[in-house]
Every structure is written in C-alpha cells, then in structure tokens.
C-alpha positions as CSV (number, residue, x, y, z in Angstrom):
1,M,-89.7,69.1,-90.3
2,E,-86.9,68.9,-92.9
3,N,-83.3,69.0,-92.0
4,G,-83.9,67.2,-88.7
5,A,-85.6,69.9,-86.9
6,A,-88.1,67.6,-85.3
7,Y,-85.3,65.7,-83.5
8,S,-83.0,68.4,-82.3
9,P,-85.0,69.6,-79.3
10,T,-85.2,66.0,-77.8
11,T,-81.9,64.7,-78.3
12,E,-79.5,64.9,-75.1
13,E,-75.9,65.9,-75.2
14,D,-73.2,63.4,-74.1
15,P,-72.6,63.9,-70.4
16,G,-68.9,63.3,-70.7
17,P,-67.3,61.8,-67.7
18,Q,-69.2,59.9,-64.9
19,S,-71.1,62.2,-62.6
20,G,-72.5,61.9,-59.2
21,L,-71.0,59.3,-56.7
22,A,-69.4,57.0,-59.4
23,A,-67.1,60.0,-60.2
24,Y,-65.7,59.9,-56.8
25,F,-65.2,56.1,-56.5
26,F,-61.9,54.6,-57.7
27,L,-60.8,51.1,-57.2
28,G,-57.4,51.7,-58.8
29,R,-55.4,52.3,-55.7
30,L,-55.9,48.9,-54.4
31,P,-54.2,45.8,-56.2
32,W,-56.6,43.0,-57.2
33,L,-55.5,40.9,-54.3
34,W,-56.6,43.6,-51.8
35,R,-59.8,44.5,-53.5
36,I,-60.8,40.9,-53.3
37,L,-59.6,40.7,-49.6
38,K,-61.4,44.0,-48.7
39,G,-64.6,43.0,-50.6
40,L,-64.8,39.6,-48.8
41,Q,-64.1,41.2,-45.4
42,L,-66.8,43.6,-46.0
43,L,-69.2,41.0,-47.3
44,L,-68.6,38.2,-44.7
45,S,-68.7,40.5,-41.7
46,L,-72.1,41.8,-42.9
47,L,-73.3,38.3,-43.4
48,A,-72.0,37.3,-39.9
49,F,-73.9,40.3,-38.5
50,I,-77.1,39.8,-40.3
51,C,-77.2,36.0,-39.4
52,E,-76.5,36.8,-35.7
53,E,-79.3,39.5,-35.9
54,V,-81.7,36.8,-37.0
55,V,-81.2,34.8,-33.8
56,S,-84.5,35.5,-31.6
57,Q,-83.5,33.8,-28.3
58,C,-80.3,32.5,-26.6
59,T,-79.6,30.6,-23.5
60,L,-76.0,32.0,-22.9
61,C,-76.2,35.4,-24.5
62,G,-72.8,36.7,-23.6
63,G,-71.1,35.2,-26.6
64,L,-73.9,36.4,-28.8
65,Y,-73.7,39.8,-27.8
66,F,-69.9,39.9,-28.0
67,F,-70.2,38.4,-31.6
68,E,-72.7,41.0,-32.4
69,F,-70.5,43.9,-31.4
70,V,-67.4,42.6,-32.9
71,S,-69.1,41.6,-36.4
72,C,-70.8,45.1,-36.7
73,S,-67.5,46.7,-35.7
74,A,-65.6,44.7,-38.4
75,F,-68.1,45.5,-41.0
76,L,-68.0,49.4,-40.2
77,L,-64.1,49.4,-40.0
78,S,-63.8,47.4,-43.3
79,L,-66.3,49.8,-44.8
80,L,-64.4,52.9,-43.6
81,I,-61.1,51.6,-44.9
82,L,-62.5,50.6,-48.2
83,I,-64.1,54.3,-48.4
84,V,-60.8,55.8,-47.6
85,Y,-58.9,53.7,-50.3
86,C,-61.7,54.4,-53.0
87,T,-62.5,58.1,-52.6
88,P,-60.5,61.3,-52.9
89,V,-60.2,61.1,-49.1
90,Y,-57.1,58.9,-49.8
91,D,-55.4,62.0,-51.5
92,M,-56.1,64.3,-48.7
93,V,-54.4,62.1,-45.9
94,D,-51.1,60.8,-45.5
95,T,-50.9,57.4,-47.3
96,T,-48.4,55.9,-44.9
97,K,-50.8,56.5,-42.1
98,V,-53.7,55.0,-44.1
99,K,-51.6,52.0,-44.8
100,A,-50.4,51.7,-41.2
101,S,-54.1,52.1,-40.0
102,D,-55.1,49.4,-42.3
103,F,-52.2,47.1,-41.2
104,Y,-53.4,47.4,-37.5
105,I,-57.0,47.3,-38.2
106,A,-56.6,44.1,-40.1
107,L,-54.6,42.5,-37.4
108,G,-56.8,43.7,-34.4
109,T,-60.0,43.0,-36.2
110,G,-58.8,39.5,-37.3
111,F,-57.9,38.4,-33.9
112,V,-60.9,39.9,-32.0
113,F,-63.1,38.4,-34.6
114,L,-61.6,35.1,-34.3
115,L,-61.9,35.3,-30.5
116,A,-65.5,36.2,-30.9
117,S,-66.2,33.4,-33.0
118,I,-64.5,30.9,-30.8
119,I,-66.6,32.3,-27.8
120,F,-69.8,32.2,-29.9
121,V,-69.0,28.5,-30.8
122,T,-68.9,27.6,-27.2
123,T,-72.1,29.4,-26.1
124,H,-74.5,29.0,-29.1
125,D,-77.6,27.0,-29.2
126,R,-77.1,25.2,-32.5
127,T,-79.7,27.1,-34.5
128,S,-79.0,27.4,-38.2
129,A,-78.8,31.2,-38.1
130,E,-76.1,30.8,-35.2
131,V,-74.1,28.2,-37.2
132,A,-74.3,30.4,-40.2
133,A,-73.1,33.4,-38.4
134,I,-70.2,31.3,-36.8
135,V,-69.1,30.1,-40.5
136,F,-69.2,33.7,-41.7
137,G,-67.4,34.9,-38.6
138,F,-64.5,32.5,-38.9
139,T,-64.3,33.0,-42.5
140,A,-64.3,36.9,-42.1
141,S,-61.7,36.6,-39.4
142,F,-59.5,34.5,-41.6
143,M,-59.8,37.0,-44.4
144,F,-58.8,39.9,-42.1
145,L,-55.8,37.8,-40.8
146,L,-54.8,36.9,-44.5
147,D,-55.0,40.6,-45.4
148,F,-52.8,41.5,-42.5
149,L,-50.3,38.7,-43.5
150,A,-50.3,39.9,-47.1
151,M,-49.6,43.4,-45.9
152,F,-46.8,42.1,-43.6
153,I,-45.1,40.3,-46.4
154,E,-45.3,43.4,-48.6
155,K,-43.7,45.4,-45.7
156,L,-40.9,43.0,-45.5
157,Q,-40.3,43.0,-49.2
158,E,-40.2,46.8,-49.1
159,S,-37.7,46.9,-46.3
160,R,-35.4,44.5,-48.1
161,L,-35.4,46.6,-51.2
162,R,-34.7,49.8,-49.3
163,K,-31.8,48.3,-47.2
164,P,-28.8,50.6,-47.4
165,E,-25.3,49.5,-48.5
166,N,-23.4,47.7,-46.0
167,T,-21.7,50.1,-43.8
168,T,-20.2,49.6,-40.5
169,R,-21.3,51.4,-37.4
170,A,-17.9,53.3,-37.0
171,E,-18.2,54.5,-40.7
172,A,-21.7,55.8,-40.0
173,L,-20.5,57.6,-37.0
174,T,-17.6,59.3,-38.7
175,E,-19.5,60.6,-41.7
176,P,-20.9,64.1,-41.5
177,L,-24.6,64.3,-41.2
178,N,-25.2,66.5,-44.3
179,A,-23.1,64.3,-46.6
C-alpha cells in the first residue's frame, strides 16, 4: 500500500472533452437575441399547447382544435429550427437556406398563431386553462413575429452593406461579363 498502490486502480482518467449529446449541442451559432427569442418561442408554444390540452370540455370546439393544431405545430417547428441551428446538421446544409427557412417559418407561424389565438379568444368558455393558453398563445405569436422582424431588419442592414457602387444602367450594359 505504499507508493499509492491502493488508490491507482480506483481513480478514473479525465474524460477530456464533453461526450454524449452535449458534445453535439452548440449554441454559439445563434447571437444572444436569437437564443432568447428561440427559447421563448419553444417554451411559450409548449406552455400554450399544454394549457390547451388541460381543457376537458368545450362549447364551441372549432377554435380550441385549431389552436391545438397551431400550438403543437409551432412547438415542433421551433424545436426543429433550434435543433438545426445548435447541432452539426447546420454544417451539413446550406446556411442561406436554413436562414431563409427560419425567416419564413417565423413569419408564417407568428401570423397563424396570432390568428388561432384570436379565434380561440372568441370561442373559449372562460376557464382558467383556456385563459392561460390564450395568454401563452398571444405571447408566443408575438415572439415569432418579433423574431421575424429582427431577421428582417438584419436582412435590410446586410443588403445596405452589400450595395454595389453607383453605376448607371448604361455602364453596366457596356461592361464585359467577365470583367
């Protein structure tokens, strides 16, 4: 037992870098604003879906069913986009297509979620679960629309930075294509 022989078989080596699922999850591709927005979209759409699922009976069920479909779809779409951004899948696909998909998903989901929330407000039975679902639904729809607005502003700023020098149409037509 001298020279530390009793302790050597029980000590573990340093595993080094992270292993398992944590090794594939990387939030660094998203700026902090998008991390917050994507996280809130995911959380709020899930909470809206859960609160809506708690509703046991309804008088006018059409609005409830539409809200159920939209809140579940919004949760799954926001989860999908977050997975793409935060895993090695992002490196395997064209980044411009991912950003374009995110842009249109945020716009479409935001408007449809807002519409579903408005319809659900007009048809709900005023139970606490329905009110909570409506509040989460409106908040989630605003998060999707805010995300779209932030991406739209970023696109406008990028297009302003990439604008070419002022050339007239006649100059552009007379220049050779390979110049």
